[in-house]
N, C-alpha and C positions, 0 to 999 in steps of 0.2 A: 616888690620882691622879684629877684631874678628867677626866670622860669625853670632853670636847672640847678638851683642852689643846692649844694651838698650832694649832687648826683655824681656817680662814677660812670663815665662814658668811655667806650672803646670805639675808635673810628679805624676800621681796617682800610688802609689806603688813604691815610689822612694827611699827607705831606705836600700835595700839589693840586692845583686846579680846584675842582669842586670839593675834594676831600679836605684841602687846606682851609677853604672857606667855612666848611662845616666845623672843623676842629676849632677854629678861632671864634666862630659864633657861639658854639657851645660853651667855650671857656668864658666868653664875655657874659654869658647868662648864668655863670656860677658853677659850672661843672668842673670836676677834676678829669681831664681828658687824656687818655692814652691813645696815641696816634701811631699806627704802624707805617713804616717806610722801608721799602726794599733796599734802598741805597744809603739812606741816612743812618747815622750812628745814634746810640743812646744819648739822651741828654734832656734835662729838665729845662724848659724855656722860661720857667718862672711864672709869675702871675699874669693873667690877661683879664682885665676887668676884676671880677670877684672870684674867678676860677683860675685854673692853671693847666698847662700842657706838658706832657712828657712824651717825647718821641722815642719810639722803640724800634730798633732795626729788626725787620722780619719780612720774609717772603710769604705773601698771603697764600700762595699755592702750596706751601710746605706745611704738612701736618705737624711736623716737629717744631717749626718756628712758631706756629700759632699756639701749640701746646705750651711752649715756653712763655709766651705772652700771657696766656690765661693763668698760668701758675704764678707769674709775677704779680698779676692783679689780685689773685686769691690771697697771696701772702701779704701784700701791702694794704689791700683794701677790704678783702673778704667778700666782695660782691661786685656785680655789674648792674647798673640801673638802665643804661642805654647802650645798645649795640648798633653801630652803623656799618654796613658792608658796602664799600665804595670801590674797592680794587677792581680793575678791569682793563681790557685793551680792545682796540678795534683796528684790524688790519684788512686791507683791501685784497680780495681774491674772488674772481669769477668762478662759477661752478666748474668750468673746464680746467681751471688752474688750481683747484683745491688740492692741498697736500695733507697727508696724515699729520704732519708736524703742525701745520696751520690750524687744523681742526682741534688737535689735542691741546695745543698751547692756549687757544682761545677758550675752549670749554674748561680747561684746567684752571685758568685764573678766574673767568667770569662766572662759572657755575660750581665747579668742585670746591674752590676756596670759599664760596658762599655757604655751601653745606657744612663744611668743616667749621667755619666761624660760628654759624648758628648752633651747631652741636655743642661747641665749647662754651658759647655764651650762655645758653640756657642752664648750664650746670651751676652758674654763678648768679642766676637771676632769681629774684623773689617776686611775689605778686606785685603788680604795678610796673614791672619791667617792660621795656619797649624795644622792638627791633625795627630798624629802618633800613630797607634795602634800596640801593640806588639802581634803578632800571634805566629805561630809555624808550622814547617813542619809536626807536628802531625795532622794538619787539612787535609793533603793530603795522609797520609799513615795509614794503619791499624795496630796499635801496640796492641798486645794482652794485655788485661787488662786495656787499656786506651781509650776505646771507647767513654766514656762520655767526657773526656778531648779533644780528637780529634774532637768530634762534636762541642764543644765550640769554638775551634780554626777555624773550618770551618765557623762557624757563624761570627767570627771576619772578616774573608775575605769577606763574603757576605755583611756584613754591610759596609765595606770600599767601595766596589763598588757602593752600593746604595747611601751612604752619599756623595761620591765624585760627583755623578750626581746631587743630591739634593742641595748641597752647592756650586757648581760651580758658580751659578749666584750671590752668596754673596761674591765671591772672596776667598773662603776658600777651601784649598786643604786637601784631606784625603788619607793617604797611610798606608801601613802595612810593618813592619819589621818582618820576620819570621825566628827566629833562629833554628838551629839544636841543637845537644847536646852542652851545654855550661858549662864551668867549674866554676860553682857557688857553694856556700856553700851547697846548697841542693844536688847537684850532688856529692859533696865530701863525703856525707854520704853513697853513694853506695859502694858496695864491689869492690875490685880491679878486680875481675873476671867480674863483670858487666861492669865496666868502660872499660876494655880491649875489651869486646865483642862489646860495642858501638863504640869504636875507630876503630875497624876492619872494620866497615861499612862506614867509612869516607875516601874518596879518599885522602884528604890532611893529613890523619894519626894522627889527634889529635882533641880534642874538641875546640870549639871557646872560646876565652877569652871574658869576659863581655865587655871589652873595645872595642872589634871589633864590637859587636852588637851596642854599643853606637855610634860608628862612623857612622854606617848605619843610625841610628836614627837622628844623626846630619845632615847628608846629606838631609834627607827628611824634616827636620824641617827648614832648611835654604833656602835662595834664590838660592842656587846652584841647587835646584830641582824645580825651579819656573814653569817649564812646565810639571811637573809630578804630576798626581793625579789618584787615583783609582788603584795604582800599588802595587805590592808586591815585596819587596826586600828581597831575601832569603840569609841568612848568615849561611850556613850549611856545608862548606867545600866540597861541591859537593855531599853530602850524598843522597839527593833526586833529584839530577839534572842530574847525568850521570849514 
């Protein structure tokens, strides 16, 4: 049996890179997946395996846009079984160069939208619902020029612990997947020198594939992790573990 058969899933930031891999994997496991995209238009992509995908245009940092998505799901499905919050950005800025705009933009998408999505999601969740937040090992390490990004991902981890505690009486689990360097289109834009330098820090000798991060998200979204909440599942090839 497919692990998400007949489940309704929402992937916030589900149209590219890791988000796209999660969207497609969930659909292949039987879920009806709503995936938000800031640039993409509405459109049903049809079946994928035993499930299906519906892309919905929405800015994850907009309360109005997220509200519209939740209302659409409420009307069409009546519930959400799985919520994944993946939307985020990482921009380089040293402490001496930090601007208010950089700070507000990064925290607005990486943290504020996370809170808004969780608030909306739990209104449509029943006991057995799961929330999977996409963090990063950047929340545990100090990468020069990415202090604000790292701080947002540390916030993701902190929220997961708190929400797991708050939502346990409702039967809702909350967990985090924290990838290390992942071979996404964004990473493809980096120079070969930078890519080689990053890979040299990974004991397994390569970057993660988006599909490997999606597999971790699937585990936390499915009943296979039914006694796991408040946890962080790291997918980094050992980079920050050994």
